[in-house]
N, C-alpha and C positions, 0 to 999 in steps of 0.2 A: 083235681089231680087224677090221673089215670090209675086204675088198679093194676096189680102185678100181672093180670092175664091179658091186659090190653096191649096192642102194639102201638108204639108211639113213634111217629115218623115226622121229622122236621127237616125241611129243605129251604135254604135261603137263596134268594136270587133266582127264582124260577119263573119269572114273567116271560122269558124268551131264552133262546140259545140252549146251552148245555143244561141249565137248570130245568127248563120246560121239558126237554126231551127226557131228562132223568125222572121228573115227576110223572110223566106219562108211563114210562117203563115200570115204575115202582108202584103204580096205582093199585095193583092187586097183590102186592107183596105183604104178607102178614106174619113173617117168620121171626122178626126180631125188632128190638128198639134201636133206632139209630138217628143220628143227626148228620146231615150233609151240609157243609158250608160251601156254597157256590157263589155267594155274593162277592162282587169285586169290581173294581174300576181300573182302567188302564190309562197310561199317559206316556207319550213318546215325544222326543224332541231334545234339543240342547238344554243342558241343566241351567245355563244362564237365563233362559227365558221362563223358567218355572219359579213362581213365587213360593215362599215358605208356606203360605196359606194353602196353596195347591198341594204341596208335598204332604202337609198335615192331613188334608182331606183324603189323600190316597191311603195313608196309613190308618186313618180313622175307619175307613171301610174295609180295607184288605187285611189289616192286622187287628186293631182294637175292636172292630165290629165282630169279628170271629171270636175273639177272646170273651167279649161280653156274653155271647150266646153259650159258649162252652161253660162259663161260670154259672149260667142259668140252668143248664141241663145236667151238670155233674151231680148235684146232690141227689136227684132222683135215680140216676144211673148207679150211683154208689149204694144207695139204699137197696136197689134191686140186685146189686152185684152183677150187673150185666149191661152191655151197651156197646155201641160202635160209633165213634166219631170219625167222620170222613171229611177230609179237607181237600178242596179243589185248589191245589198248589200249581206249580209250573216247573218246567225244566229251568226257568229263570230263578227258581228258588235254590238251584244247585249251581248254576253258572250264570254270571252276569252277561248281559248282552248290550252292546253299544246303543246309546240313545234311549235305553230303557232303564236308566239308573235307579230312579225312585221306585218304579214298579218292581224291579228285581229286588231292591232292598226290602220292600214290604213282604215279598215272598220268602226271602232269606230269613226274615224275622219270624215268620210263621213256621218255617221249617225247624228253626232252633227251638222255638217255644214248644212245638208238638213233640219233637224228639225228646225233650226233657220231660214233658208231661206223660208220654207214653210209658215210661219206666214205672212210675208210681201207680198208674191206672191198671196195670196188669194185676196188681194186688187185689183189685176189685172186679177182675174178669171183664174189664172194659178195654176194647182195642181202639187204637188210633191209626188211621191210614191216610197217607198223602198221595193223592192222585196227581201225577205230574205230566200234563200234556205238553207237547211242543206247540207249534202254530195250529190254530183252529180257525177254520173259515166260517166266520159268523158275520151277520150284517153289521154288527157293532164294530167289528175289527175293520171291515172294509170302509165304513163311514169314517172311522178315525184316520185311516190312511189318507183318504181323500181330503179331509179337513186340514191335516198338517202339511199336505203338499202345497196348500195355498197360503200358509201362514208366513209372516215375515219374521217371527221370533225376535221381538225387540229386546235389546240388551246383549245380543249374541253377535260375535264378530262374523264378518262376511265369509271368511274361509270355512268356519264351522258350519254355517248355514248351507254353503255350497256342498260340503261333504255330506250333510244330512240329506239334501234333496237330490244330488246327482249320484251319490254312491249308496247311502244306506237305503233310501226308499226303493230304488230299483232292485237292489239285492234282496230286500225284504219281500217284495212282491214275488220275486223268483222263488224264494224259499217257501212262501205260502202256496204257490202254484205246484211246487214239487213235493213238499212234505206236509202240507196242511191236511188236517183231519176234519171230519164233520162233527157237529154236536152229538149226532146219534152214536158215532164211534166212541166218543168220550163217555157218553152215558152207558153204553154197553160195557166198556172197560170198568167203569165204576161199579156197576151191578155185579160184575164178575168178582170184584174184591169184596163187596158186601156179602156175597153168598159163600165166601170161603169159610170153612170151619174154623181155621185160625188165620184171620186176615193178615196180610203182609203190611209192613209199615210204609214202604214206598212202592209205587207202581207207576212206571213210565209207560204211557199209552202208545208211544211211537218208537218202534225199535230202531228206526233210522237215526234217532237222537242218542241212543245208548252209547255208541262209541265216542261221541263228542263229550258227553259228561264223564265217561270213564277216563278219558285222556287227562282231564283236569286232575283227577285224584291219583293218576299214575305218576305225576310229576310234583314232588313236594315243594318245588320252588315257585310253581305257578306260572313260570315264564313260557312254557311250551304252548299252552292253549292261548294265552294272550298274544304272543307273537305270531302264532299261526293265523288267528282270526284277523290280526292287523294286516299281515301280508296278503291274505286272501282278499280283503276288502280294498286295501290301498295300493298294493304293489303288483298283485297278480290276479286282477279281475277276470282275465281270460280263463285262468285255471279254475277260478271259482265257478264260472258258468259251465265249464266242462265237467266239473265235479257234480254239479246239479243235474246236468244232462245224463251222466252215468247213473245217478240215483234214480232218475225217472225210468231208465231202462231196467234197472234192478227191480224197482217197485212194480213195474208192469209185468215183469217175469214172475215175480212172487204171486201177483194177483192171478195170472193165468194158470200157475201151478197149484193154486189153492193154499199156498203156504201162509198167505196173509189175506184177511178179509178186506175187500175194497171199502173205501170210505162212503 
């Protein structure tokens, strides 16, 4: 067991992508004791094609895996009356995304768990922070997209498969091309939160996503965001592409002006 003067750093899921970049950035940080949960798996596709076993596996990694580690590190953090638990969440922990049903559910679960936990841990001077990226351009993500584009999705009706391949996948690739961030950008945002004197509970890394999540909470019926995304995907594809083109222009303008750091 480390003594009270030692720095304790624990990062899960750091063999590649965001976790690896974060580990490199934090290699020389000796200021505080913290745990970063970055381990996670994704799954996209029609719900009919996913087995309950696959769904449980996603929750076991994304939710229960994180809970197990939190339970392990909390006693020492409470004894020290100091610590910082940093969870790699997602904007999909705030707003569901079509064909990401189970992944979003696992992130929603983690958001609710940590929001509840954060209140009691302040008593012990322990902070909890949720890092909420939007799309991140990683090798894993691109490989996943390529794999599902060739899947037949057994058990799913042909109309849904067609929507997934002909509507969702092209739209998703456009979104990643326009709004996707790099693992380095997410790592830098995470370090910014870690170094805060009073770390925030939620931190969205992509300001382009903030209006989309804010819209959900502005309408207590939930209809506005659901119908908007439905119409953009299925009824107004041209408007969707124009919107992304506008975002590209705005993003490039921000980069040139220095208002936003490029990915």
